[in-house]
KOLNUVEX-92490 format. One record per residue (C-alpha): residue in one letter; x, y, z. Coordinates in steps of 0.2 Angstrom, whole numbers, plus 5000, padded with zeros to 4 digits. Layout:
BEGIN
aXYZ ...
***
This chain:
BEGIN
x512649714990 x512349665008 x510749575006 x510649545024 x508949495032 x507849595044 x508749515059 x510249635055 x509149785057 x508349715073 x510049695081 x510449875076 x508849945083 x509249855100 x510749975101 x509550125103 x509550165122 x507750235121 x507050085111 x507849965123 x507350055139 x505550055133 x505549865129 x506349825146 x504849895155 x503849745149 x504649585155 x503849435163 x503149415177 x502449595174 x502249725187 x500449785186 x501049965186 x501949945169 x500149965161 x499350065154 x500750165146 x501050285132 x502550295120 x502950445109 x504050475094 x503850315084 x503950365066 x503650275049 x503650085051 x504550095068 x502950055077 x502949885068 x504749855073 x504349895091 x502749785092 x503749645084 x505149665097 x503849665111 x503049505104 x504749415102 x505249465120 x503449415127 x503649245119 x505449215125 x504949255143 x503449145142 x504548995135 x505749035149 x504349015162 x503748855155 x505548785156 x505648835174 x503948755177 x504648585170 x506048605182 x504848625196 x505348805199 x503748885192 x502048815194 x500848915184 x501448875166 x499948785161 x498748925167 x499849055158 x499848965142 x497948945141 x497649125148 x498049205132 x499649295138 x500349255120 x498949355112 x499249535106 x497849655099 x498449795087 x497149925085 x497450035069 x496450175061 x496050105044 x495949945034 x497350005023 x498450025038 x497949845044 x498649775028 x500249875029 x500549825047 x500149635042 x501549645029 x502749735040 x502649605053 x502849465040 x504349555034 x505149585051 x504949405056 x505349335039 x507049265044 x506649225062 x506649045069 x505048965065 x504548945083 x504749135086 x503649185071 x501949245076 x500249195068 x499549355061 x497649385057 x496649545052 x494949565059 x493949625044 x492449745045 x490949725034 x491849825020 x490349935015 x489750105021 x488650105036 x486850055032 x487349975016 x487049785017 x488349645013 x487749525000 x487149355007 x488449225006 x489849355005 x491549285011 x491749425024 x490449335035 x491649185036 x493249285038 x492549375053 x491949225062 x493649135058 x494549275067 x493349285081 x493449095084 x495349105085 x495249245098 x493949155108 x494948995109 x496649045116 x497148875123 x498748795116 x498448605114 x500248545112 x501048575129 x502248425126 x503148515112 x503448695117 x504248735101 x502448745093 x501948885105 x501649045094 x501249225098 x499549265090 x499449445083 x497649515079 x497549675069 x495949765072 x495449915062 x494550045072 x492850015063 x492949825067 x493249875085 x491649985086 x490549845079 x489649745092 x489949555091 x489049405098 x489649355116 x491149235116 x490149085123 x488949105108 x490449095096 x491248945105 x489548845105 x489548855086 x491348795084 x492048615085 x493748575092 x494548425085 x496048325090 x496948165085 x496148005093 x494548095097 x492947995095 x491648085084 x490448035070 x491048115054 x489248125047 x488748225062 x490148355059 x489648365041 x487848395045 x488248525058 x489248625046 x488048615032 x486748685043 x488048815047 x488148885030 x489448765021 x488948695004 x489148505002 x490048454986 x490948304979 x492648384980 x493048554989 x493848684977 x493348854985 x493048925002 x491448875011 x491348705004 x491348535013 x491448355006 x491348185014 x491848025006 x491747875017 x492947905031 x493748065024 x493048235027 x493648385018 x493248565023 x493848735016 x493548865030 x493449045024 x494849115035 x496148985030 x497448985016 x497248795013 x495848665015 x495848535029 x495648345028 x495148245043 x495348055041 x494347935052 x494447755057 x492647725060 x492247865072 x494047895078 x495148035070 x496747965064 x497448105054 x497148295052 x498048385038 x498048545028 x498048525009 x498048614992 x496448594983 x497148604966 x498548474968 x497848384983 x499548384990 x499748385009 x500448545016 x500548505034 x500048365047 x499148435062 x498748375080 x497148485082 x495948595072 x494648715076 x493148705064 x492048865063 x490448905054 x490149025039 x489449165049 x489349225067 x487549215070 x486449065065 x484649105065 x483448995076 x481749015082 x482349095099 x483449225090 x482049275077 x480749285091 x481949405100 x482149515084 x480249515082 x479949565100 x481149715097 x480249775081 x478549755090 x479149865105 x480049995093 x478850015078 x478650195081 x480550225079 x480450175061 x479150305056 x479850475051 x478950615061 x478450725045 x476750655042 x475450765050 x473850685044 x473150545055 x472550445040 x474250455031 x475150405047 x474050255049 x474350205031 x476250225034 x476150125050 x475249975041 x476549985027 x477949975039 x477249835049 x477049735033 x478849765028 x479449715045 x478349555044 x479049515027 x480849535033 x480549415048 x479649295037 x481049295024 x482349265039 x481249115046 x481149035029 x482849055022 x483949075037 x484849215029 x484349385021 x485249535014 x485749655028 x485549525042 x487149585050 x486349745056 x485249645067 x486549535076 x486749655091 x484849635095 x484849445098 x485949445113 x485649515130 x487349605132 x488349705120 x490049635117 x491649705109 x492949605101 x494149655115 x493049565127 x493649405119 x495449435124 x496049375141 x496549515153 x498349445151 x498349485132 x499149655127 x498249785117 x499149915107 x498350075100 x499350125085 x499150315083 x497950335096 x497750525093 x497150495075 x495850375081 x495150505093 x495050625079 x494250505067 x492750475080 x491850635076 x491850585057 x491250415060 x489850485072 x489350605058 x489350475045 x488250355055 x486950485060 x486850555042 x486650385034 x485450335047 x484250475042 x484450435024 x484150255027 x482550295037 x481850405023 x482250265011 x481350135022 x479850255024 x479750275005 x480250114996 x481550015006 x481349845013 x482649845027 x482149925044 x483650035049 x484250035067 x484950185076 x486850205077 x486850175096 x486349995091 x487549965077 x489150035086 x489950035103 x490650195111 x492550205108 x492850265126 x491950125134 x492949995124 x494550095128 x494250095147 x493749915147 x495549845145 x496949885157 x498449805149 x498649925135 x500050025126 x499650185117 x500750255103 x500550445103 x500850555088 x500350725096 x501350805109 x500350845125 x499950795143 x499950605147 x498250515149 x498850415164 x499750475180 x501450435174 x502750505161 x502650455143 x504050355136 x505050445123 x505850355108 x506950465097 x506550445078 x506150545062 x505150515047 x506150445031 x506650555017 x505950554999 x506950574984 x505550574970 x506550474957 x508050594958 x509450464958 x510850594958 x510050684974 x509950504982 x511750464978 x512350634985 x511350605001 x512050425003 x513750485001 x513650615014 x512750495027 x513950355024 x515450475027 x514650515044 x514550325048 x512750305046 x512050125043 x510750125028 x509449995025 x508449995009 x506849885008 x506449824990 x504849744986 x505649594977 x507249514973 x507249584956 x507049764962 x508449734975 x509649684961 x509049844951 x509349954966 x511049874969 x511549904951 x510950094952 x511950114968 x513450004964 x514650144970 x514050114988 x513449934986 x514649864999 x514049995012 x512149975010 x511049845017 x509749795003 x508249685010 x507149614996 x505549625007 x504049745007 x503849875021 x502550015023 x503750165026 x505550215031 x506150305046 x507850365054 x508550355071 x509950495073 x510450435090 x511150265082 x511350345065 x510150225056 x509150265040 x507850145034 x507150185016 x505750105007 x506050084988 x504550204984 x505350344994 x506750324981 x505750314965 x504150414969 x502450354976 x501950174973 x500150134970 x499450044984 x498749874980 x498049754992 x499149614990 x498349444991 x498949355007 x499149204996 x500149234980 x499449114967 x499749094949 x498149084939 x497748904934 x498448844918 x496948764909 x497148574909 x496848464894 x495648364905 x494148444913 x492648374922 x491548254912 x489748244917 x488448134909 x487648234894 x489348304889 x490048284871 x491648194869 x492848154855 x493547974853 x495047974842 x494447824832 x492547854831 x492248044832 x491048144842 x489848054854 x488848094869 x489548034886 x488147944895 x489147884911 x490147744917 x489347564918 x490047414927 x489947254916 x490247074922 x490846964908 x491646784909 x492046804927 x492846974926 x492047134932 x492547314926 x491947484921 x491547544904 x491247714897 x489547724888 x489547834873 x488047874862 x488247904843 x487047954829 x485547834826 x485547794845 x487047674843 x487947644859 x489847604861 x490647534877 x492447584879 x493447484892 x494047604905 x495947574901 x495647654884 x494947814892 x496547904886 x495747894868 x494247994874 x494348184877 x492948304881 x492348394866 x492748574868 x491948684855 x490848834854 x490048864870 x488148854868 x488248774850 x487948584850 x489048474838 x488248344827 x488548164833 x489548054822 x488947884814 x489847734819 x490647644804 x490447794793 x491947874784 x491448054788 x492548064804 x494047994796 x493848114781 x493648264793 x495148214803 x496148194788 x495548364781 x496048454797 x497748364797 x498048434780 x497548604785 x498648604801 x500148544790 x499848694779 x499848814793 x501348744801 x502248754784 x501748934782 x502248984800 x503948894798 x504248984782 x503949154790 x505049104805 x506449054794 x506349214783 x506349324799 x507849224806 x508849254790 x508549444789 x509649574798 x509049694811 x509749824823 x510549744839 x510049854853 x511349894867 x511249804884 x510249884898 x511050044905 x510750144921 x509250234913 x508450074909 x508650004927 x507950164934 x506450154922 x506049974927 x506350004945 x505050144945 x503650024940 x502250064953 x501749884957 x502649724962 x503249624947 x502549454945 x503749314940 x502949304923 x503249494920 x505149474925 x505249324913 x504349404898 x505349574900 x506949464899 x506349374884 x505949534875 x507549624879 x508649474874 x507749474857 x508049654855 x509949634858 x510049504844 x510549554826 x508949464819 x507349574820 x506249524835 x504449464831 x503749414847 x501949394853 x501449434871 x499749354877 x498949404893 x497249464899 x496849644904 x497949704919 x499149564917 x500549684912 x500649684893 x500749874892 x502149884905 x503149754894 x502849864879 x503450014888 x505049934894 x505349884876 x504950064870 x506150134883 x507550014877 x507250064859 x507350254863 x508950224874 x509650144858 x509350294848 x507850224838 x505950284837 x504450174841 x502750154833 x501450104845 x499850044836 x498150014843 x496549954834 x495350084841 x495550274845 x494950244863 x496350114865 x497650224857 x497150364869 x497150244884 x498950194879 x499450374877 x498850424894 x499750274902 x501350314893 x501350494898 x501150454916 x502450314916 x503750414906 x503450574916 x505150584925 x506150524909 x506750634894 x505650534881 x504550634869 x502850554866 x501450604854 x499850524848 x498850534832 x496950494830 x495450574823 x495250674839 x496950764836 x496650914825 x497350924807 x498551064812 x499250964827 x499450814816 x500450914803 x501650974817 x501850794823 x502250724806 x503550864804 x504350834821 x504350644818 x505350654802 x506650764811 x506750634825 x506050754838 x504750624843 x505350464851 x503650364853 x502150394842 x500550304847 x498950294836 x497750194826 x498150134808 x498350324804 x500150304810 x500650174796 x499950274782 x501150324768 x501250514773 x501950464790 x503850454789 x504950404804 x506750464804 x507350304812 x506050174816 x506750034827 x505249954835 x503449924831 x502149874845 x500549814838 x499049794851 x497749664845 x498449634827 x497049524823 x495849664824 x496649764809 x496049754791 x496849664777 x497649824769 x498349874786 x499049704789 x499949704772 x500649884776 x501249814793 x502149664784 x503149794773 x503549904788 x504049754799 x505349674787 x506849734796 x506349814812 x505949734829 x504049694831 x503149664847 x501249604846 x500049594861 x498449504863 x497149494877 x496349334871 x496949184881 x498049074872 x497948894878 x499548824886 x499448664874 x499348774859 x500748884865 x501848734868 x501548674850 x501948834842 x503448884853 x504648804841 x504048914826 x503349074834 x504249174848 x502849184861 x502749244879 x501349214891 x500849324905 x499749204916 x499849274933 x498249374936 x498249544944 x498049534963 x496349624964 x496349774975 x494749724982 x493649564979 x492249604967 x490649584977 x489449464967 x487649484970 x486549344962 x484649394964 x482949394955 x482749554944 x481749694952 x481649884947 x482049924965 x483649814965 x484249894949 x483850074955 x484750044972 x486249974964 x486450114951 x486150254964 x487350174976 x488750184963 x488350354956 x488250424974 x490050384977 x490550464960 x490650304950 x489850244934 x488850084929 x488849954915 x487149884912 x487149724901 x485649684891 x486049574876 x484649604864 x484849744852 x483049754848 x482449794865 x483949914871 x482850064868 x481449994878 x482649954893 x483350134891 x481650204893 x481250094908 x482850144917 x482550324913 x480850304921 x481450224937 x483050334938 x482450504931 x484050594938 x485250484929 x486050514911 x485950354901 x486650304884 x486850144875 x488050044863 x487849894852 x488749804839 x487649864825 x488350044827 x489750104816 x491550104824 x491450294824 x489850294834 x490450164846 x492150254849 x491150424852 x490050344865 x491450254874 x492550404874 x491050514882 x490750374895 x492650374899 x492650564901 x491150554913 x489850614901 x488450504907 x488150394922 x487550224915 x488150134899 x486750014893 x487649894881 x487649724874 x489149614876 x490049734865 x490949804880 x492749834874 x493849694880 x495349804881 x494549964888 x494950004905 x493850124914 x494350134932 x492850234937 x491550104932 x491449994948 x489649924946 x489049804932 x487249744931 x487049594920 x485149574916 x484649394912 x486249314919 x485449144917 x485649164898 x487549184898 x488949054898 x490049044914 x491549114904 x490549264898 x489949304915 x491749284922 x492449394908 x491049524910 x491249534928 x493049574926 x492549734917 x492449814935 x493549814950 x495049894941 x495350034954 x495550034973 x493650044976 x492549904980 x491749834965 x489949754963 x489349634950 x487449604950 x486949444941 x485049464939 x483849324933 x481949324931 x480949304946 x480449124948 x481949054938 x483449004950 x485248964947 x485848794955 x486448814973 x488248764969 x488348884954 x487749024965 x488848984980 x490348974968 x490049134959 x489949224976 x491449144983 x492649154968 x493249334971 x494749344960 x495749234949 x496649144963 x495349024968 x494648944952 x493548794952 x493648674938 x491948754931 x492848904926 x494248804917 x492948724906 x492148894902 x493848974898 x494048844883 x492748944873 x493849094874 x495348994870 x494648934854 x494449114849 x496249134854 x496748994843 x495749074828 x496549244831 x498249164831 x498149044817 x496849134806 x494949154807 x494549004796 x495448884808 x494048904821 x492948794810 x494248654810 x494448664829 x492548644830 x492448494818 x493648384828 x493748464845 x495048574853 x496248444861 x496348334845 x496648484834 x498148544845 x498848364845 x498748364826 x499548534825 x500948484837 x501348324826 x501348434810 x502548554818 x503648414825 x503748324808 x504248484798 x505548534811 x506348364813 x506548234799 x506748094811 x505148134821 x504047984825 x502247994831 x501947924848 x500347834846 x499247774861 x499447594867 x497847494864 x497447384879 x496147244879 x496547134894 x495447004903 x495447074921 x494347134935 x494747314939 x493747464944 x493447604957 x492147534969 x490647644975 x491147604993 x492847694989 x492247834978 x490447874975 x490448024964 x490547974945 x491348144940 x492748114953 x492947934946 x493047984928 x494448114933 x495447974942 x495147854927 x495847994916 x497348014928 x497747834928 x497747824909 x498847974907 x500247914919 x501847914910 x503247864923 x503547754938 x503747914949 x501947974943 x501247804948 x502047824966 x501348004967 x499647934962 x499647804975 x500047934988 x498648054982 x497347914982 x497847865000 x497848045005 x496148094997 x495147934999 x495947825012 x496647645010 x496647584992 x495547424988 x496247284977 x495147324962 x496047494961 x497747414962 x497247314947 x497047474937 x498647544943 x499547384937 x498747414920 x499547584920 x501247514924 x501047394909 x500647544898 x502247634903 x503347484897 x502347464881 x502747644877 x504547614880 x504547464868 x503447554855 x502047424857 x500547464848 x499247354857 x499047214870 x497547104866 x497046954877 x495946824869 x495546654877 x497046654889 x498246714875 x499046884875 x499446954858 x500847084859 x500947194843 x502547294840 x502347464830 x504247474826 x505147304825 x506747394821 x506847464839 x506747284847 x508347184850 x508047014841 x509246924852 x508246974868 x506646914859 x507446744855 x508146724872 x506346764879 x505546634868 x506946504872 x506746524891 x504846534892 x504546344892 x503346364877 x502246504884 x502946634872 x503046614853 x503046714837 x501346734828 x501446624812 x500446754802 x501246924808 x503046944811 x502747094823 x501647004835 x502246894850 x500946774858 x501046744877 x500046614885 x499346694901 x498146554906 x496946574921 x498046674933 x497446804945 x497646984939 x498947034952 x500046884946 x499546914928 x500147104928 x501747054937 x502046914924 x501747024909 x502847164916 x504247034920 x504246964902 x504147134894 x505547214905 x506747084898 x506547164881 x507047334887 
***
């Protein structure tokens, strides 16, 4: 396989005479008559290649000019660099094309030298239909100003190093082009340009940007947050992939860097940084007065001219005046209001387009100019039609005064003529727009093979025989390998490039064919790929601790964390954790023992009972759970051994059909999916029967894994039983499989109560004859009357939801056949690791890259808001979930909804209904039988209804974060924009940070730690499902982390006779060590760092932690060095199996847990050479006494380390 990179294809394209002639017209210095110009004949993704070639040539010419200038031959290099000549604007027809173009350019430049790769940005438009407001605080406000700020500031700061000069490409969809933007000077006045060695007060910066819409937090975790800690300022701007850290020395900037918010690791050091606010207009008195003045002058424009009577007209005028006053007042008080973006054009004297931000030296490309012209009429009609409706709504009940289309958008023709240096790509043949000939480039659209591999092979054979060069773009390395295997007969003659591209093309004059993988296998489903590919965060064992949280101390049980207190004693000063136990008893835990304290993770919302200090109940509970987990481990190991001993059917290795089936998967595979599919297939190829559990949330790819296993089983001549817990889930799987197996000779059937008796009888007969390959259904398919001719694989979805009888029947059937179970309940990483030795488990952890972010609106409840949200969804052909979690008042809510929405069909569902009733309701809803499903939290976890893209959660303040997150995930499963309305009663507000975070967290890629905590509740349910329902009680009684630890120890003991528990080292030393407030003020951050210090396990981790501290908080004070010295001592203690180090009155008592592990000769040598400072304890043979005396802590830790290291 020639997996050459895109530079190869660029070199081949340069041989095309027409392609090269077109490029040669644009060289520097440019003749003014080169522009404007038109290019005709570019097909498929060839426009992307042309733009990229132009960008490369443009930059090379610019760099050449600068080099001439340095030699004194060319004098205007500085001017050219700051003029914006390196900027390119690409105007495209739609937002989807903007995404395609973005990835095309990234692919084309993927293997270029770093200095030639451009920075590429997409200018977003508001993302809603005209006259529909964007939610306040939406991330799109920040993304728009992020791009505007970059265009407005074209200067390159680092002339000294010309290798840092980059082309900047801005992709602008047509709708974004038509929206007026604030004048360039206005945007620049809101931004701040920072450079190294610049003098500026960090507090002033923080205050300015908090006023500009950022939220101040102790630690930034999501976009739109800012944190200041002493001389370190962190900011996460909405248009950036990473957060930025600015380090000061008093008021001088000493460092600027980008960093990863999760790991805190530095990504890159920078010389300069442009800071911008969260939206493009910040309301002040002057702007609001201007807006008010406009309304005063144009009041009559907001009244529909249908009211004949004078009295009626006056009443309406009064009503509208009141609405406008209320709008202005809300804007004055809050500085933001829903729909404010409509009024931005009114507060500036001139109308500005985004192209006005570019220097005249920049280049503007119109990709498919003819299609943009055609789209104008549709955009015009859409705006005028929706304006009329918005006006009617405002006259009736709406609160937002609508502005005429002429205010909200600019004429395309004016924008087009305002810029001279432009290149048009034409798709329709016809006369030239300019007084010069169009440039012709000869190319053709690519071929499509619709999954017909034989047709593809014949075509390739013919083209290769005629000396064509063929390039195939695959979306991933894995897909490239599959294509290579399928086309191995030609592999030495094809170029397979593992990068995505929007479409193929061919150039007959140079005999080049470019194919996109979907043109081979059939259409791919378009999915907006997240620009930053991120794995969903594994939930850490440690999560934030706040005063008032419940904790578990390994020795004392469940207590209440009250905070960290600094205590001075005998000349030493250190921090202690203050824990409250039953009977108001308080326990102070030295900070070096923080490893013995874990946050209590139990049932969200249910408070545990505090333990009593000195009572036996905690030890008894712990011992009971220990016994219980030992029983579970024994049971699971027994099952595992039995399974390993039985004989199954070894399936053959993957063949060409399997490769073709996997290659036709319509999405880009995640690394998880590749790994899990490999694990399943390896199991199937073994002689022992497979028994694997796949865990992953909805949309993570479990069904695809099951389908690949099914296909492998069918190719091996076996039948497959696919079992689902409910009829609707079975139907959903059936529809998915039919679509996925459409092009392959596999016969699929399904059985449920919706399949007629006669049809069922036929299916049973055909199944026994082997005429059906895959049978999908509920527990009906495992009844005694169902006989498979040769069953080889059983797939069970959500096994924990089947009844006892069904589970027994499954055990019988599974004895010698391969079994694959799937669950959507999250399984914690820690539990997964402890069970891995005794249960074959696979985790799908990478979240689906949402097609579009779910717009989250957090608002007080009002009938008007609910009616507007439901109508908005139904008008675009969608359906709505309405969550109300009280069964007794569902009828009442249904009556209220029917009253405010008489035209809507509404039904409800709750947990007290029978399974049959629930299934009927869900099925009717899925088939589009009614508009709104009013439900409790019964909403099916596994049910996927792509047509539901609005969820309204009533009394959102009553739900835990995990529930809100899970419920919100019920929508946003299609390529439509999804909305989640979190409504709370008027007068009751959520905290500002909670509101901001819910709005900003748009998908699983940017989780704050708050969500990690909330996920734990779901994980405990996952533990219960995996280990048995009765286990949940044990988890709650000792807390999740301790439970997992006990389980892991039980498994290890049973699996390995020589296993020894690694206990925690108990440290009680006299020293002064703490994190001073002057270094870190926030107690939550402090606790997090204390935990990190306690969990350090190696010298490398200590060094990494030093770097992290310095990076995040600046130079490390002595008190913190003391704590790190303790961590170093703990590492040595673990190596020597030391149980405790206790210091009393200048003597250190070193207690060894396992004397057998210590070299006696080394101990004797240590005693002999210590000048009497070290001796054995006369009462206990496993204790050494070491006289420390009154030495300083730095010396003390070095002294203790030195002595202990001699024993290693």
